[in-house]
PDBQT receptor file of N, H, CA, C and O in Angstrom, charges set to zero:
ATOM      1  N   MET A   1       0.778  -1.314  -0.107  1.00  0.00    +0.000 N 
ATOM      2  CA  MET A   1       0.288   0.258   0.285  1.00  0.00    +0.000 C 
ATOM      3  C   MET A   1       1.212   1.122  -0.095  1.00  0.00    +0.000 C 
ATOM      4  O   MET A   1       2.426   0.930  -0.047  1.00  0.00    +0.000 OA
ATOM      5  N   THR A   2       0.577   2.231  -0.535  1.00  0.00    +0.000 N 
ATOM      6  H   THR A   2      -0.410   2.388  -0.574  1.00  0.00    +0.000 HD
ATOM      7  CA  THR A   2       1.363   3.508  -0.914  1.00  0.00    +0.000 C 
ATOM      8  C   THR A   2       0.917   4.419  -0.153  1.00  0.00    +0.000 C 
ATOM      9  O   THR A   2      -0.237   4.273   0.248  1.00  0.00    +0.000 OA
ATOM     10  N   GLN A   3       1.672   5.608   0.272  1.00  0.00    +0.000 N 
ATOM     11  H   GLN A   3       2.610   5.727  -0.054  1.00  0.00    +0.000 HD
ATOM     12  CA  GLN A   3       1.042   6.782   1.016  1.00  0.00    +0.000 C 
ATOM     13  C   GLN A   3      -0.300   7.260   0.746  1.00  0.00    +0.000 C 
ATOM     14  O   GLN A   3      -1.276   7.426   1.478  1.00  0.00    +0.000 OA
ATOM     15  N   ARG A   4      -0.107   7.432  -0.442  1.00  0.00    +0.000 N 
ATOM     16  H   ARG A   4       0.686   7.297  -1.037  1.00  0.00    +0.000 HD
ATOM     17  CA  ARG A   4      -1.388   7.832  -1.586  1.00  0.00    +0.000 C 
ATOM     18  C   ARG A   4      -2.641   7.427  -1.114  1.00  0.00    +0.000 C 
ATOM     19  O   ARG A   4      -3.685   7.988  -0.783  1.00  0.00    +0.000 OA
ATOM     20  N   ASP A   5      -2.140   6.069  -1.196  1.00  0.00    +0.000 N 
ATOM     21  H   ASP A   5      -1.292   5.613  -1.465  1.00  0.00    +0.000 HD
ATOM     22  CA  ASP A   5      -3.750   4.922  -0.914  1.00  0.00    +0.000 C 
ATOM     23  C   ASP A   5      -3.760   5.191   0.541  1.00  0.00    +0.000 C 
ATOM     24  O   ASP A   5      -4.827   5.785   0.698  1.00  0.00    +0.000 OA
ATOM     25  N   VAL A   6      -3.136   5.087   1.791  1.00  0.00    +0.000 N 
ATOM     26  H   VAL A   6      -2.269   4.606   1.663  1.00  0.00    +0.000 HD
ATOM     27  CA  VAL A   6      -3.575   5.614   2.574  1.00  0.00    +0.000 C 
ATOM     28  C   VAL A   6      -4.111   6.609   2.974  1.00  0.00    +0.000 C 
ATOM     29  O   VAL A   6      -5.189   6.703   3.561  1.00  0.00    +0.000 OA
ATOM     30  N   TYR A   7      -3.166   7.654   2.587  1.00  0.00    +0.000 N 
ATOM     31  H   TYR A   7      -2.291   7.577   2.110  1.00  0.00    +0.000 HD
ATOM     32  CA  TYR A   7      -3.840   9.286   2.782  1.00  0.00    +0.000 C 
ATOM     33  C   TYR A   7      -5.393   9.246   2.262  1.00  0.00    +0.000 C 
ATOM     34  O   TYR A   7      -6.274   9.852   2.871  1.00  0.00    +0.000 OA
ATOM     35  N   SER A   8      -5.684   8.370   0.917  1.00  0.00    +0.000 N 
ATOM     36  H   SER A   8      -4.968   7.877   0.422  1.00  0.00    +0.000 HD
ATOM     37  CA  SER A   8      -6.727   8.739  -0.091  1.00  0.00    +0.000 C 
ATOM     38  C   SER A   8      -8.085   7.904   0.683  1.00  0.00    +0.000 C 
ATOM     39  O   SER A   8      -9.281   8.039   0.424  1.00  0.00    +0.000 OA
ATOM     40  N   ILE A   9      -7.478   7.067   1.647  1.00  0.00    +0.000 N 
ATOM     41  H   ILE A   9      -6.507   6.957   1.858  1.00  0.00    +0.000 HD
ATOM     42  CA  ILE A   9      -8.690   6.176   2.218  1.00  0.00    +0.000 C 
ATOM     43  C   ILE A   9      -8.780   6.657   2.907  1.00  0.00    +0.000 C 
ATOM     44  O   ILE A   9      -9.915   7.132   2.872  1.00  0.00    +0.000 OA
ATOM     45  N   LEU A  10      -7.709   7.312   4.663  1.00  0.00    +0.000 N 
ATOM     46  H   LEU A  10      -6.787   6.926   4.692  1.00  0.00    +0.000 HD
ATOM     47  CA  LEU A  10      -8.161   8.375   5.338  1.00  0.00    +0.000 C 
ATOM     48  C   LEU A  10      -8.837   9.621   5.060  1.00  0.00    +0.000 C 
ATOM     49  O   LEU A  10      -9.124  10.324   6.028  1.00  0.00    +0.000 OA
ATOM     50  N   ASN A  11      -9.132  10.002   3.924  1.00  0.00    +0.000 N 
ATOM     51  H   ASN A  11      -8.899   9.430   3.137  1.00  0.00    +0.000 HD
ATOM     52  CA  ASN A  11      -9.654  11.139   3.270  1.00  0.00    +0.000 C 
ATOM     53  C   ASN A  11      -9.047  12.704   4.352  1.00  0.00    +0.000 C 
ATOM     54  O   ASN A  11      -9.667  13.571   4.968  1.00  0.00    +0.000 OA
ATOM     55  N   ILE A  12      -7.562  12.428   4.134  1.00  0.00    +0.000 N 
ATOM     56  H   ILE A  12      -7.058  11.724   3.634  1.00  0.00    +0.000 HD
ATOM     57  CA  ILE A  12      -6.923  13.318   4.819  1.00  0.00    +0.000 C 
ATOM     58  C   ILE A  12      -6.223  13.881   3.336  1.00  0.00    +0.000 C 
ATOM     59  O   ILE A  12      -6.536  13.523   2.201  1.00  0.00    +0.000 OA
ATOM     60  N   SER A  13      -4.904  15.135   3.846  1.00  0.00    +0.000 N 
ATOM     61  H   SER A  13      -4.650  15.425   4.768  1.00  0.00    +0.000 HD
ATOM     62  CA  SER A  13      -4.252  15.338   2.332  1.00  0.00    +0.000 C 
ATOM     63  C   SER A  13      -3.169  14.809   2.808  1.00  0.00    +0.000 C 
ATOM     64  O   SER A  13      -3.010  14.196   3.864  1.00  0.00    +0.000 OA
ATOM     65  N   PRO A  14      -2.235  15.137   1.774  1.00  0.00    +0.000 N 
ATOM     66  CA  PRO A  14      -1.018  14.432   1.785  1.00  0.00    +0.000 C 
ATOM     67  C   PRO A  14      -0.009  15.040   2.730  1.00  0.00    +0.000 C 
ATOM     68  O   PRO A  14       0.612  14.191   3.371  1.00  0.00    +0.000 OA
ATOM     69  N   ASN A  15       0.285  16.194   2.959  1.00  0.00    +0.000 N 
ATOM     70  H   ASN A  15      -0.219  16.883   2.439  1.00  0.00    +0.000 HD
ATOM     71  CA  ASN A  15       1.231  17.006   4.469  1.00  0.00    +0.000 C 
ATOM     72  C   ASN A  15       0.525  17.021   5.516  1.00  0.00    +0.000 C 
ATOM     73  O   ASN A  15       1.011  17.547   6.517  1.00  0.00    +0.000 OA
ATOM     74  N   GLY A  16      -0.666  16.510   5.567  1.00  0.00    +0.000 N 
ATOM     75  H   GLY A  16      -1.061  16.083   4.754  1.00  0.00    +0.000 HD
ATOM     76  CA  GLY A  16      -1.402  15.971   6.768  1.00  0.00    +0.000 C 
ATOM     77  C   GLY A  16      -1.321  14.664   7.939  1.00  0.00    +0.000 C 
ATOM     78  O   GLY A  16      -1.405  14.581   9.164  1.00  0.00    +0.000 OA
ATOM     79  N   TYR A  17      -1.011  13.285   6.269  1.00  0.00    +0.000 N 
ATOM     80  H   TYR A  17      -0.943  13.352   5.273  1.00  0.00    +0.000 HD
ATOM     81  CA  TYR A  17      -0.413  12.136   6.014  1.00  0.00    +0.000 C 
ATOM     82  C   TYR A  17       1.219  11.840   6.860  1.00  0.00    +0.000 C 
ATOM     83  O   TYR A  17       1.664  11.013   7.656  1.00  0.00    +0.000 OA
ATOM     84  N   ALA A  18       1.686  12.963   6.185  1.00  0.00    +0.000 N 
ATOM     85  H   ALA A  18       1.325  13.634   5.538  1.00  0.00    +0.000 HD
ATOM     86  CA  ALA A  18       3.203  13.096   6.018  1.00  0.00    +0.000 C 
ATOM     87  C   ALA A  18       3.765  13.870   7.498  1.00  0.00    +0.000 C 
ATOM     88  O   ALA A  18       4.841  13.842   8.096  1.00  0.00    +0.000 OA
ATOM     89  N   SER A  19       2.474  14.549   7.737  1.00  0.00    +0.000 N 
ATOM     90  H   SER A  19       1.600  14.572   7.252  1.00  0.00    +0.000 HD
ATOM     91  CA  SER A  19       2.888  14.933   9.534  1.00  0.00    +0.000 C 
ATOM     92  C   SER A  19       2.834  13.864  10.834  1.00  0.00    +0.000 C 
ATOM     93  O   SER A  19       3.311  13.959  11.965  1.00  0.00    +0.000 OA
ATOM     94  N   TYR A  20       2.083  12.857  10.215  1.00  0.00    +0.000 N 
ATOM     95  H   TYR A  20       1.695  12.780   9.297  1.00  0.00    +0.000 HD
ATOM     96  CA  TYR A  20       2.159  11.640  11.557  1.00  0.00    +0.000 C 
ATOM     97  C   TYR A  20       3.474  10.944  11.330  1.00  0.00    +0.000 C 
ATOM     98  O   TYR A  20       4.275  10.664  12.222  1.00  0.00    +0.000 OA
ATOM     99  N   GLU A  21       3.602  10.717  10.173  1.00  0.00    +0.000 N 
ATOM    100  H   GLU A  21       2.952  10.945   9.448  1.00  0.00    +0.000 HD
ATOM    101  CA  GLU A  21       4.830   9.749  10.018  1.00  0.00    +0.000 C 
ATOM    102  C   GLU A  21       5.757  10.242  10.379  1.00  0.00    +0.000 C 
ATOM    103  O   GLU A  21       6.488   9.532  11.070  1.00  0.00    +0.000 OA
ATOM    104  N   GLN A  22       6.246  11.807  10.086  1.00  0.00    +0.000 N 
ATOM    105  H   GLN A  22       5.653  12.384   9.524  1.00  0.00    +0.000 HD
ATOM    106  CA  GLN A  22       7.148  13.247  10.823  1.00  0.00    +0.000 C 
ATOM    107  C   GLN A  22       7.369  12.923  12.191  1.00  0.00    +0.000 C 
ATOM    108  O   GLN A  22       8.413  12.789  12.829  1.00  0.00    +0.000 OA
ATOM    109  N   GLY A  23       5.873  12.798  12.590  1.00  0.00    +0.000 N 
ATOM    110  H   GLY A  23       5.024  12.907  12.072  1.00  0.00    +0.000 HD
ATOM    111  CA  GLY A  23       5.725  13.012  13.694  1.00  0.00    +0.000 C 
ATOM    112  C   GLY A  23       5.910  14.729  14.213  1.00  0.00    +0.000 C 
ATOM    113  O   GLY A  23       6.630  15.061  15.155  1.00  0.00    +0.000 OA
ATOM    114  N   ARG A  24       5.273  15.478  13.554  1.00  0.00    +0.000 N 
ATOM    115  H   ARG A  24       4.689  15.208  12.789  1.00  0.00    +0.000 HD
ATOM    116  CA  ARG A  24       4.986  17.013  13.909  1.00  0.00    +0.000 C 
ATOM    117  C   ARG A  24       3.722  16.849  14.265  1.00  0.00    +0.000 C 
ATOM    118  O   ARG A  24       3.374  17.906  14.792  1.00  0.00    +0.000 OA
ATOM    119  N   THR A  25       2.535  15.821  14.258  1.00  0.00    +0.000 N 
ATOM    120  H   THR A  25       2.817  14.962  13.830  1.00  0.00    +0.000 HD
ATOM    121  CA  THR A  25       1.327  15.936  15.025  1.00  0.00    +0.000 C 
ATOM    122  C   THR A  25       0.721  14.367  14.925  1.00  0.00    +0.000 C 
ATOM    123  O   THR A  25       1.012  13.500  14.101  1.00  0.00    +0.000 OA
ATOM    124  N   GLU A  26      -0.053  14.318  15.846  1.00  0.00    +0.000 N 
ATOM    125  H   GLU A  26      -0.290  15.023  16.515  1.00  0.00    +0.000 HD
ATOM    126  CA  GLU A  26       0.063  12.832  16.318  1.00  0.00    +0.000 C 
ATOM    127  C   GLU A  26      -1.829  12.801  15.724  1.00  0.00    +0.000 C 
ATOM    128  O   GLU A  26      -2.629  13.722  15.552  1.00  0.00    +0.000 OA
ATOM    129  N   PRO A  27      -1.961  11.223  15.551  1.00  0.00    +0.000 N 
ATOM    130  CA  PRO A  27      -3.861  11.398  15.171  1.00  0.00    +0.000 C 
ATOM    131  C   PRO A  27      -4.256  11.485  16.441  1.00  0.00    +0.000 C 
ATOM    132  O   PRO A  27      -3.706  11.506  17.542  1.00  0.00    +0.000 OA
ATOM    133  N   ASN A  28      -5.671  11.544  15.894  1.00  0.00    +0.000 N 
ATOM    134  H   ASN A  28      -6.118  11.527  15.000  1.00  0.00    +0.000 HD
ATOM    135  CA  ASN A  28      -6.708  11.655  17.265  1.00  0.00    +0.000 C 
ATOM    136  C   ASN A  28      -7.087  10.420  17.178  1.00  0.00    +0.000 C 
ATOM    137  O   ASN A  28      -6.742   9.648  16.283  1.00  0.00    +0.000 OA
ATOM    138  N   ILE A  29      -7.940  10.120  18.255  1.00  0.00    +0.000 N 
ATOM    139  H   ILE A  29      -8.221  10.747  18.982  1.00  0.00    +0.000 HD
ATOM    140  CA  ILE A  29      -8.005   8.403  18.109  1.00  0.00    +0.000 C 
ATOM    141  C   ILE A  29      -8.991   7.524  17.463  1.00  0.00    +0.000 C 
ATOM    142  O   ILE A  29      -8.999   6.299  17.337  1.00  0.00    +0.000 OA
ATOM    143  N   GLU A  30      -9.996   8.622  17.000  1.00  0.00    +0.000 N 
ATOM    144  H   GLU A  30      -9.989   9.617  17.101  1.00  0.00    +0.000 HD
ATOM    145  CA  GLU A  30     -10.293   7.805  15.224  1.00  0.00    +0.000 C 
ATOM    146  C   GLU A  30      -9.718   7.728  14.785  1.00  0.00    +0.000 C 
ATOM    147  O   GLU A  30      -9.510   6.533  14.575  1.00  0.00    +0.000 OA
ATOM    148  N   MET A  31      -8.992   8.408  14.264  1.00  0.00    +0.000 N 
ATOM    149  H   MET A  31      -9.161   9.379  14.435  1.00  0.00    +0.000 HD
ATOM    150  CA  MET A  31      -7.696   8.569  13.278  1.00  0.00    +0.000 C 
ATOM    151  C   MET A  31      -7.260   7.210  13.183  1.00  0.00    +0.000 C 
ATOM    152  O   MET A  31      -7.364   6.394  12.268  1.00  0.00    +0.000 OA
ATOM    153  N   ILE A  32      -6.515   7.110  14.842  1.00  0.00    +0.000 N 
ATOM    154  H   ILE A  32      -6.430   7.773  15.585  1.00  0.00    +0.000 HD
ATOM    155  CA  ILE A  32      -5.637   5.799  14.946  1.00  0.00    +0.000 C 
ATOM    156  C   ILE A  32      -6.541   4.359  14.910  1.00  0.00    +0.000 C 
ATOM    157  O   ILE A  32      -6.001   3.253  14.951  1.00  0.00    +0.000 OA
ATOM    158  N   LYS A  33      -8.149   4.584  14.818  1.00  0.00    +0.000 N 
ATOM    159  H   LYS A  33      -8.587   5.482  14.784  1.00  0.00    +0.000 HD
ATOM    160  CA  LYS A  33      -8.744   2.897  14.886  1.00  0.00    +0.000 C 
ATOM    161  C   LYS A  33      -8.892   2.889  13.313  1.00  0.00    +0.000 C 
ATOM    162  O   LYS A  33      -9.046   1.742  12.893  1.00  0.00    +0.000 OA
ATOM    163  N   ARG A  34      -8.888   3.798  12.395  1.00  0.00    +0.000 N 
ATOM    164  H   ARG A  34      -8.763   4.730  12.737  1.00  0.00    +0.000 HD
ATOM    165  CA  ARG A  34      -8.899   4.023  11.109  1.00  0.00    +0.000 C 
ATOM    166  C   ARG A  34      -7.748   3.445  10.403  1.00  0.00    +0.000 C 
ATOM    167  O   ARG A  34      -7.823   2.639   9.476  1.00  0.00    +0.000 OA
ATOM    168  N   LEU A  35      -6.625   3.950  10.946  1.00  0.00    +0.000 N 
ATOM    169  H   LEU A  35      -6.564   4.605  11.699  1.00  0.00    +0.000 HD
ATOM    170  CA  LEU A  35      -5.357   3.525  10.911  1.00  0.00    +0.000 C 
ATOM    171  C   LEU A  35      -5.045   2.326  11.278  1.00  0.00    +0.000 C 
ATOM    172  O   LEU A  35      -4.029   1.781  10.847  1.00  0.00    +0.000 OA
ATOM    173  N   CYS A  36      -6.166   1.533  12.427  1.00  0.00    +0.000 N 
ATOM    174  H   CYS A  36      -6.992   1.975  12.777  1.00  0.00    +0.000 HD
ATOM    175  CA  CYS A  36      -5.647   0.124  12.659  1.00  0.00    +0.000 C 
ATOM    176  C   CYS A  36      -6.370  -0.941  12.389  1.00  0.00    +0.000 C 
ATOM    177  O   CYS A  36      -6.243  -2.091  12.809  1.00  0.00    +0.000 OA
ATOM    178  N   LYS A  37      -7.621  -0.199  11.202  1.00  0.00    +0.000 N 
ATOM    179  H   LYS A  37      -7.724   0.735  10.860  1.00  0.00    +0.000 HD
ATOM    180  CA  LYS A  37      -8.531  -1.073  10.792  1.00  0.00    +0.000 C 
ATOM    181  C   LYS A  37      -7.543  -1.453   9.137  1.00  0.00    +0.000 C 
ATOM    182  O   LYS A  37      -7.315  -2.606   8.772  1.00  0.00    +0.000 OA
ATOM    183  N   ILE A  38      -7.157  -0.381   8.472  1.00  0.00    +0.000 N 
ATOM    184  H   ILE A  38      -7.343   0.556   8.769  1.00  0.00    +0.000 HD
ATOM    185  CA  ILE A  38      -6.241  -0.118   7.375  1.00  0.00    +0.000 C 
ATOM    186  C   ILE A  38      -4.714  -1.119   7.667  1.00  0.00    +0.000 C 
ATOM    187  O   ILE A  38      -4.327  -1.927   6.823  1.00  0.00    +0.000 OA
ATOM    188  N   PHE A  39      -4.045  -0.906   8.870  1.00  0.00    +0.000 N 
ATOM    189  H   PHE A  39      -4.359  -0.250   9.556  1.00  0.00    +0.000 HD
ATOM    190  CA  PHE A  39      -3.027  -1.797   8.465  1.00  0.00    +0.000 C 
ATOM    191  C   PHE A  39      -3.513  -3.028   9.192  1.00  0.00    +0.000 C 
ATOM    192  O   PHE A  39      -2.930  -3.945   8.614  1.00  0.00    +0.000 OA
ATOM    193  N   ASP A  40      -4.079  -3.421   9.913  1.00  0.00    +0.000 N 
ATOM    194  H   ASP A  40      -4.553  -2.676  10.383  1.00  0.00    +0.000 HD
ATOM    195  CA  ASP A  40      -5.014  -4.363  10.472  1.00  0.00    +0.000 C 
ATOM    196  C   ASP A  40      -3.910  -4.948  11.509  1.00  0.00    +0.000 C 
ATOM    197  O   ASP A  40      -3.362  -6.027  11.284  1.00  0.00    +0.000 OA
ATOM    198  N   VAL A  41      -3.669  -4.302  12.463  1.00  0.00    +0.000 N 
ATOM    199  H   VAL A  41      -4.114  -3.425  12.645  1.00  0.00    +0.000 HD
ATOM    200  CA  VAL A  41      -2.928  -3.858  13.532  1.00  0.00    +0.000 C 
ATOM    201  C   VAL A  41      -3.855  -3.502  14.741  1.00  0.00    +0.000 C 
ATOM    202  O   VAL A  41      -4.922  -2.892  14.816  1.00  0.00    +0.000 OA
ATOM    203  N   SER A  42      -2.954  -4.181  15.766  1.00  0.00    +0.000 N 
ATOM    204  H   SER A  42      -2.087  -4.676  15.705  1.00  0.00    +0.000 HD
ATOM    205  CA  SER A  42      -3.559  -3.164  17.656  1.00  0.00    +0.000 C 
ATOM    206  C   SER A  42      -3.199  -1.863  17.606  1.00  0.00    +0.000 C 
ATOM    207  O   SER A  42      -2.140  -1.620  17.027  1.00  0.00    +0.000 OA
ATOM    208  N   ALA A  43      -4.013  -0.672  18.216  1.00  0.00    +0.000 N 
ATOM    209  H   ALA A  43      -4.874  -0.869  18.686  1.00  0.00    +0.000 HD
ATOM    210  CA  ALA A  43      -3.508  -0.184  18.825  1.00  0.00    +0.000 C 
ATOM    211  C   ALA A  43      -2.200  -0.130  19.463  1.00  0.00    +0.000 C 
ATOM    212  O   ALA A  43      -1.388   0.718  19.095  1.00  0.00    +0.000 OA
ATOM    213  N   ASP A  44      -1.918  -0.982  20.409  1.00  0.00    +0.000 N 
ATOM    214  H   ASP A  44      -2.578  -1.671  20.708  1.00  0.00    +0.000 HD
ATOM    215  CA  ASP A  44      -0.653  -0.794  21.164  1.00  0.00    +0.000 C 
ATOM    216  C   ASP A  44       0.449  -0.749  20.166  1.00  0.00    +0.000 C 
ATOM    217  O   ASP A  44       1.412   0.016  20.118  1.00  0.00    +0.000 OA
ATOM    218  N   TYR A  45      -0.005  -2.050  19.119  1.00  0.00    +0.000 N 
ATOM    219  H   TYR A  45      -0.787  -2.672  19.158  1.00  0.00    +0.000 HD
ATOM    220  CA  TYR A  45       1.282  -1.813  18.388  1.00  0.00    +0.000 C 
ATOM    221  C   TYR A  45       1.619  -0.597  17.205  1.00  0.00    +0.000 C 
ATOM    222  O   TYR A  45       2.674  -0.362  16.616  1.00  0.00    +0.000 OA
ATOM    223  N   LEU A  46       0.085   0.165  17.098  1.00  0.00    +0.000 N 
ATOM    224  H   LEU A  46      -0.773  -0.025  17.577  1.00  0.00    +0.000 HD
ATOM    225  CA  LEU A  46       0.654   1.040  16.063  1.00  0.00    +0.000 C 
ATOM    226  C   LEU A  46       1.324   2.156  17.030  1.00  0.00    +0.000 C 
ATOM    227  O   LEU A  46       2.343   2.778  16.730  1.00  0.00    +0.000 OA
ATOM    228  N   LEU A  47       0.647   2.303  18.155  1.00  0.00    +0.000 N 
ATOM    229  H   LEU A  47      -0.181   1.797  18.399  1.00  0.00    +0.000 HD
ATOM    230  CA  LEU A  47       1.419   3.123  18.941  1.00  0.00    +0.000 C 
ATOM    231  C   LEU A  47       2.970   2.790  19.810  1.00  0.00    +0.000 C 
ATOM    232  O   LEU A  47       3.602   3.544  20.549  1.00  0.00    +0.000 OA
ATOM    233  N   GLY A  48       3.206   1.665  19.479  1.00  0.00    +0.000 N 
ATOM    234  H   GLY A  48       2.692   1.053  18.878  1.00  0.00    +0.000 HD
ATOM    235  CA  GLY A  48       4.457   1.530  19.672  1.00  0.00    +0.000 C 
ATOM    236  C   GLY A  48       4.821   0.486  21.047  1.00  0.00    +0.000 C 
ATOM    237  O   GLY A  48       5.918   0.156  21.498  1.00  0.00    +0.000 OA
ATOM    238  N   MET A  49       3.449   0.132  21.490  1.00  0.00    +0.000 N 
ATOM    239  H   MET A  49       2.558   0.400  21.124  1.00  0.00    +0.000 HD
ATOM    240  CA  MET A  49       3.778   0.095  23.116  1.00  0.00    +0.000 C 
ATOM    241  C   MET A  49       3.360  -1.724  22.886  1.00  0.00    +0.000 C 
ATOM    242  O   MET A  49       2.771  -2.282  23.812  1.00  0.00    +0.000 OA
ATOM    243  N   ASP A  50       3.544  -2.138  22.230  1.00  0.00    +0.000 N 
ATOM    244  H   ASP A  50       4.023  -1.684  21.478  1.00  0.00    +0.000 HD
ATOM    245  CA  ASP A  50       3.421  -3.966  21.664  1.00  0.00    +0.000 C 
ATOM    246  C   ASP A  50       3.974  -4.359  20.497  1.00  0.00    +0.000 C 
ATOM    247  O   ASP A  50       3.383  -3.997  19.480  1.00  0.00    +0.000 OA
ATOM    248  N   SER A  51       4.894  -4.967  20.386  1.00  0.00    +0.000 N 
ATOM    249  H   SER A  51       5.374  -5.261  21.212  1.00  0.00    +0.000 HD
ATOM    250  CA  SER A  51       5.858  -5.357  19.974  1.00  0.00    +0.000 C 
ATOM    251  C   SER A  51       5.116  -6.724  18.633  1.00  0.00    +0.000 C 
ATOM    252  O   SER A  51       5.521  -6.889  17.483  1.00  0.00    +0.000 OA
ATOM    253  N   PHE A  52       4.430  -7.180  19.062  1.00  0.00    +0.000 N 
ATOM    254  H   PHE A  52       4.101  -7.046  19.997  1.00  0.00    +0.000 HD
ATOM    255  CA  PHE A  52       3.143  -8.356  18.521  1.00  0.00    +0.000 C 
ATOM    256  C   PHE A  52       2.383  -7.743  17.503  1.00  0.00    +0.000 C 
ATOM    257  O   PHE A  52       1.959  -6.741  18.078  1.00  0.00    +0.000 OA
ATOM    258  N   GLU A  53       1.923  -7.716  16.292  1.00  0.00    +0.000 N 
ATOM    259  H   GLU A  53       2.268  -8.530  15.825  1.00  0.00    +0.000 HD
ATOM    260  CA  GLU A  53       0.723  -6.934  15.397  1.00  0.00    +0.000 C 
ATOM    261  C   GLU A  53       0.091  -8.470  15.933  1.00  0.00    +0.000 C 
ATOM    262  O   GLU A  53       0.568  -9.552  16.274  1.00  0.00    +0.000 OA
ATOM    263  N   TYR A  54      -1.538  -7.746  15.755  1.00  0.00    +0.000 N 
ATOM    264  H   TYR A  54      -1.926  -6.866  15.478  1.00  0.00    +0.000 HD
ATOM    265  CA  TYR A  54      -2.517  -8.222  16.122  1.00  0.00    +0.000 C 
ATOM    266  C   TYR A  54      -3.058  -9.221  15.182  1.00  0.00    +0.000 C 
ATOM    267  O   TYR A  54      -3.618  -8.799  14.170  1.00  0.00    +0.000 OA
ATOM    268  N   ASN A  55      -2.934 -10.878  15.447  1.00  0.00    +0.000 N 
ATOM    269  H   ASN A  55      -2.479 -11.220  16.270  1.00  0.00    +0.000 HD
ATOM    270  CA  ASN A  55      -3.437 -11.479  14.431  1.00  0.00    +0.000 C 
ATOM    271  C   ASN A  55      -4.591 -12.869  15.374  1.00  0.00    +0.000 C 
ATOM    272  O   ASN A  55      -4.946 -12.987  16.546  1.00  0.00    +0.000 OA
ATOM    273  N   GLU A  56      -4.782 -13.493  14.412  1.00  0.00    +0.000 N 
ATOM    274  H   GLU A  56      -4.493 -13.398  13.459  1.00  0.00    +0.000 HD
ATOM    275  CA  GLU A  56      -5.866 -14.660  15.256  1.00  0.00    +0.000 C 
ATOM    276  C   GLU A  56      -5.037 -15.542  16.396  1.00  0.00    +0.000 C 
ATOM    277  O   GLU A  56      -5.374 -15.592  17.578  1.00  0.00    +0.000 OA
ATOM    278  N   THR A  57      -3.793 -16.285  15.777  1.00  0.00    +0.000 N 
ATOM    279  H   THR A  57      -3.519 -16.244  14.816  1.00  0.00    +0.000 HD
ATOM    280  CA  THR A  57      -3.247 -16.829  16.355  1.00  0.00    +0.000 C 
ATOM    281  C   THR A  57      -3.025 -16.163  17.945  1.00  0.00    +0.000 C 
ATOM    282  O   THR A  57      -3.264 -16.801  18.970  1.00  0.00    +0.000 OA
ATOM    283  N   ARG A  58      -2.661 -15.142  17.922  1.00  0.00    +0.000 N 
ATOM    284  H   ARG A  58      -2.467 -14.624  17.089  1.00  0.00    +0.000 HD
ATOM    285  CA  ARG A  58      -2.091 -14.232  19.271  1.00  0.00    +0.000 C 
ATOM    286  C   ARG A  58      -3.288 -13.795  20.219  1.00  0.00    +0.000 C 
ATOM    287  O   ARG A  58      -3.277 -13.945  21.441  1.00  0.00    +0.000 OA
ATOM    288  N   SER A  59      -4.169 -13.317  19.593  1.00  0.00    +0.000 N 
ATOM    289  H   SER A  59      -4.178 -13.195  18.600  1.00  0.00    +0.000 HD
ATOM    290  CA  SER A  59      -5.555 -13.002  20.087  1.00  0.00    +0.000 C 
ATOM    291  C   SER A  59      -6.266 -14.161  21.022  1.00  0.00    +0.000 C 
ATOM    292  O   SER A  59      -6.657 -14.022  22.181  1.00  0.00    +0.000 OA
ATOM    293  N   SER A  60      -6.329 -15.434  20.134  1.00  0.00    +0.000 N 
ATOM    294  H   SER A  60      -6.012 -15.547  19.192  1.00  0.00    +0.000 HD
ATOM    295  CA  SER A  60      -6.865 -16.692  21.005  1.00  0.00    +0.000 C 
ATOM    296  C   SER A  60      -5.883 -17.142  22.283  1.00  0.00    +0.000 C 
ATOM    297  O   SER A  60      -6.436 -17.542  23.307  1.00  0.00    +0.000 OA
ATOM    298  N   GLU A  61      -4.705 -17.086  22.230  1.00  0.00    +0.000 N 
ATOM    299  H   GLU A  61      -4.256 -16.760  21.398  1.00  0.00    +0.000 HD
ATOM    300  CA  GLU A  61      -3.611 -17.380  22.793  1.00  0.00    +0.000 C 
ATOM    301  C   GLU A  61      -3.695 -16.462  24.288  1.00  0.00    +0.000 C 
ATOM    302  O   GLU A  61      -3.023 -16.810  25.259  1.00  0.00    +0.000 OA
ATOM    303  N   GLU A  62      -4.491 -15.411  24.322  1.00  0.00    +0.000 N 
ATOM    304  H   GLU A  62      -5.037 -15.128  23.533  1.00  0.00    +0.000 HD
ATOM    305  CA  GLU A  62      -4.902 -14.835  25.775  1.00  0.00    +0.000 C 
ATOM    306  C   GLU A  62      -5.852 -14.808  26.339  1.00  0.00    +0.000 C 
ATOM    307  O   GLU A  62      -5.891 -14.296  27.458  1.00  0.00    +0.000 OA
TER     308      GLU A  62
């Protein structure tokens, strides 16, 4: 998936998306939820709080 794909899906500007990637701004909770769905990862993983991506195997072990 390209950056263009992601910012188009999120319906934000290229500069808005770049500011997230470069750490100039942080996404709000709704945007975090949308990013988790797009990338199929947990919020903890997206925020760097968990080194494991969400997947069926891990979720069934917990």
